[in-house]
N, C-alpha and C positions, 0 to 999 in steps of 0.2 A: 640758369643763371643764377648765382647765390647773392644773397643779401649781404652787405657788409657795414657793420657798425663801429664807428671811431668815436674817440672822445675827444678832450680839448685841453691843453696847457694853458691855465691863466697865467700868461706872463706879464700882466700889468696889475697883478693883485686880486685877491679874492675875498669872500666873506658872504654871510647870509644876506646882507643889504647890499644894493648898487645904488651909484649915483652920489657916494659920498665923498668928500673933500679930500680923503686919504683911505686907502683900503683897508678894511679890518683884519688882513693878513697879506703881509709883503710878497713878492714872488720871490724868495731865496731858493738857493739850489736843492737844500734838503726838502723844501715843501714840492717843488716841482717834480722831482725823483719820487718823494712818497704819491704824488697823484697820479703820477704815469706808472708806477708798479701796481697801484689800486686798481686802474683802469684793464691794466694787463690781467691781474686776477680775477676781476670780475668778468672777464669774457669778450671784451672789446678787441677789435681786429687791429685798428689803428689810432693814433693820436694826432690831432692836427697842432703843430707848432706855428703859431700867427707871426705876421710880419708887419712894421709900421712905426710910427713915431713912438706911441706909449709902450711898446712891448720891448722885451728883452731881444738881443740879439737871436736870430731862428737859428742859424745854423749852430751857433754855441749850445742852445738848448736840445736841438735836435740832436747832438755829438753825446749831452749829458744821457738823454734817454737811452740812446742806442747803448751806451755803456752800463747802463744800470737794470736794463732788462733784456729777456731773452725771445719773447715772441712778438710782441706788439711792434708795429709797423708806423714811425714815425713820418708823419706827411709834414715836409718842412716847406713853409711859405718863404719865397723869395721873389724879389722886383727885379725885372730885367731892366738892364742897363745901370744898376749902381755897382755891380761887378761884372766883370767882361765875361762874355760867355764861355771863353775858354777856361779861365779861372772855375766859374761856376761848374762846368762840366768836371773839372779835376776834384773840386770839393765833394761834389755829389758822389763821383765814382769812390773817392777813397773812404768816405764814409759808407759807401754801399759794400765796401771790401770789408770794412771793419764790423759792419751789421751782417755780413753772411748774406746780402743781397735782400733786405728787409726795411728800405725805405721808399717814399714816394714824394714827388716834389709837386708843389703848388705854385702855379706862376701866377703872380698878383701885379695886375699893371698899374693899379690905384686909380682910386676917382676922387681925391680932393687937391686941386691945384695948390691950396695953401699948405697942406702936409707935405706934399712932395717937393714944393719948394724950400721947406724947412731942410730938406736934404739935398738941395742945390737942382732939383728936377723940374725944369720949367717949360717940357714940350706942351704942346697941345694937347687935346682928348685925342683925335684922331692919327698925330703924331706918335703919341705913345703907344698906339695898338700897332702902328707900323713897325715900330722899335720891338716891340713883343714879338711880332711873327717873324721879324728877323733873326732875333736872339734864340727864340725856340727851334727854327730851323737849323741853325747853325749847331746848338745844343745837340740835338737828334743826331746830327751828322756827326758828330765827334763821339756821341757814344755809340753809333751803329757801324763805322768805317775805321779802317785801320788809319788811313791818311786822309787829310782833307784840305783842298783847295776849296775856298768859298770867297766868292764877292756880293756883297748885299750893301742896302742903302745905309746901313749903320755900321756893320760890323765886317771884316775882311781878314780870311787868314791865308797863308800859304806853306804847303807841307805841314800842316798841324798834325801832331801826334798826340794822343791822349796817353797819360801815364799818370796812375794807374789806370788800368780797363776798368769799367765797371763791371760786378758780379752779375748783376742780371743782363741778360741779353739787350733790354731797352728799360730804364728807368721810367716808370709811368708817371706820365705829366698830368695831373688836375689842374683846371682854367675854369674861371668863371668872366663872365661879362654879357652882359645884355643889351650892348648897342650891337646895331649892324656889324659896326667894325670889330668888336668884341667875339661875337658869334661867328664873323667869317674865320677868325684866329682859330677859335674852339675846333672849327670844323675841319681846319687844314693839320693841325697838330696836335689837340688834345686827346687824351686816351679817357678821361673822365670829365665831363661838362658839369660844373657846379652852380646851384643856384642858393640862393637865401630861401627861407621858409615863406614864401608868399603865397597867396590864395591858389590852391591846387588848379584852377582853370588856367590861370598865366603860367603856373609852371608847364603845366601840357602844352600849351602854345608854345612854350619856349624850346621844350624837348623837340616839338615835330619840327620847328624850323631848323634847329641845329642838326636834327638828323637828315633834314632834306638837303641842306647846304653840305654834309659831310657826304653825302652820295654822290655828289659831283665831283668829289677826288677820290671815290673809290674807298670811302673808309666807313668806318663805324664806332661809335662810341658808346661808353656806358653814362648814367646820370646821377647826379649826386644832389643831396641838400644839406644845407648848415643850418641848424635849428636847435633850438634850445627844449628842454622837456621837465615839466615840474610834476611829478607822479607821484602819488601817496595812495595809501591803502583805501582812502575814500575820496571822493570828488571835494567835499567840505574841506577836508584837510588840504588838497592839493591848491585850492583856491584861497585858503589862508596862507599857505605858503607864498602865493605868488602875491599877494597884498601885502605880505611882510617885506618881502624882496625890494618893493619901490616904497616901503614907508616912511624913508627917512631921507630924501632926494635931497641934495643941497641945489639950492635955486641956482647958484651960481654955474655949478655943474651943468644944469640943465638947460640954462640959456647958453651956455658955450656950445652945448651939442647942437641948439637950434641955428648959433650962429654956422656951423661946421655944416649944417643941412642945406643951408641957405646958398652956400658957396660952392658946394660939392658938384661936380659934373658928372657922377655917375650915374647912369638910367637907371640900374636897379635901385639904387639908394634912393631916388627919387620916389619910384613906387612904393619902397618900404615906407617912406613918411606919409603915403597918403594912408596908411592903415593907423596912423595915429590921430584917430578920431574916435569920438564917443567914448565907450568902454573899452575899446580896443580888441574887441572880439570879432573873430571872422571865421568862416567854414566851421568844421567840426572840433571844438574842444581848443581852438588856435586863440592866441593872445597876443598882441603887440606891444603889451607895456614895457617890456624891456628896453624898446628901441627910443624910449624917452630920453634915456641915456647912454646909450650903446649905439654905434655907429655899425653900419654893415648887418649881421645877424641879430636880429632885434625882436624876432618872435620866438614862442614858444608854444608848445603843446601842453594843455594842462588836464589833469584828471586823474581818475584811478585808473591802474594798471591796463584794463581792456579798454577804456576810453582812449589813453595815450595810444594804445596797439591800433586803434581804429582810426586816429588820427593821422597815423604814419601809414597806414594802409592806404589812405587815399592817394597819397605820394607813388605808393607800389604800384596802384592799379594804372598809374599814366606812365609808368616806366622806369621809375627811380630803383636803383638798388644800392647806392651807397646814402648812408646816413653819418654825417658829422655833429653827433649831440653834444650837448653840455648842459650842467645846471649849478646853482651856485647853494652852497659853497662847492666846488669841484671835487674834492676829495670823499666828503661825505656821499655826494650825489651820484659818484662813480659807483660806488659800492650799492647804492639804492637801486640805480638804474640796472644794475648787472643783476640784483636780486629780483626786482619786480617785474621788468620789462622785457629785457631780453629773453627769458625762458618762453616767452609768448609766440616768439618767432621760430621755436622749435630749431631745425638743422638750417634754418635759414634758406631754403629752396624757395625760389619766387613762384614756381608752379605750383609747389605743395600749398603754399600759402593762400594762392588764389584759390586752388580748390576745396583748402579749407572753408573759405569764407563762402563760397558757393553751396557748399554743405549746410553749414549752420544757418542758413537763410531759408 
C-alpha cells in the first residue's frame, strides 16, 4: 500500500503568523493558484480545499485548482444537505470529467451548531449524521448506477439519471467523525477515514474501531491524518518558527475561538481542546499550539526533517496511509516540505518504510 501526501489551500488567508485580526495575505485567486501549483511541483499527490463559514466556496476553488494544474488531486470538502445530493453528484461528476478523473470529495458533517446555524442548518448532532448517511448513500448510487430510485429519511428520487457521468468508476469519499454516529457512517460509506493529529494511541483506537465496524458491512477503508508540519534544517530553527507563528495572537481572536470550542458538539474537537494545556507538547515532536486560534486541525509535528519523519511514522505504524499536511505560509512551506521531508519517504511504499525503520534500529 502506498503513502499519499496532500497539501492545503489557505482559503481564509495566510501568513507567517496566525491569530491576527486580519490575515497577512488575503486568499485571492492568484495566491490560491500559486499555492496549488507549488504543491504540485513539490511532489504532493493532492490538495485539500476546505469548507465552512470562514473559507471561500470549495467548489469554486476546486475548479480553479483543476484548471490551473495537471497532476495534483483536489480534495473538495462539501457539507451534506446544503446542496441536494443529485446536484452535488452532478457538480462532482462534471469536475471529474474536466479534471480527467483527478478529484476526491471530503464529506464534512460539521461540528459547530453556531456555525451551521449561520447557514440555516439547525439539525441536532445525531440528526446531522443520519442526514449525512442518507446523502452519501444516494451520492454513491448516482455515481455507480445508470438509473436510481431511492427513498430515504431525508432524500428521495425517482428515475434519477446522472448527466454527465463521472470519469472515475467511483469518486473516492473522504470522511471524518469521532462520535459513534460518525464512525458508523464512515464504516458504511467512506473510502478514507480522516482524523486530526491527535496522540497516536487515540488515533490507533479510532482506526481499530472503524475497521471493526466496516467489517460488519464487508468493507475495508484506508486511513488519513490532517496535521500541520513545521520542519527546518535544525530542531532549534523549527521551534523558533513555531514560536513566531503564535507570537502576535490577537486576544479577541483567541477569546472568540474559546467561545467556539465551548459550544461545539464535535467529539474530536473536544479531544483536541484537551491538548491545549501546559506547553502544548505531546507524543514525539508534536505540538498543539496552533489550536489556540484554529479550529479542527490544531496540531503540528515540529523538528528537523528526520524528527518530523519520525513523528509521522508513528501514525504510519498504526495504519495511516494518507497525510494532509500544511504549514504557514502555505506557499513557501509547500516547497520547503517538498524539499526537506517528502524525499525521506522514498517511493512511499508502506512496507518498505517499515522495513527501513526496523533495519535502522
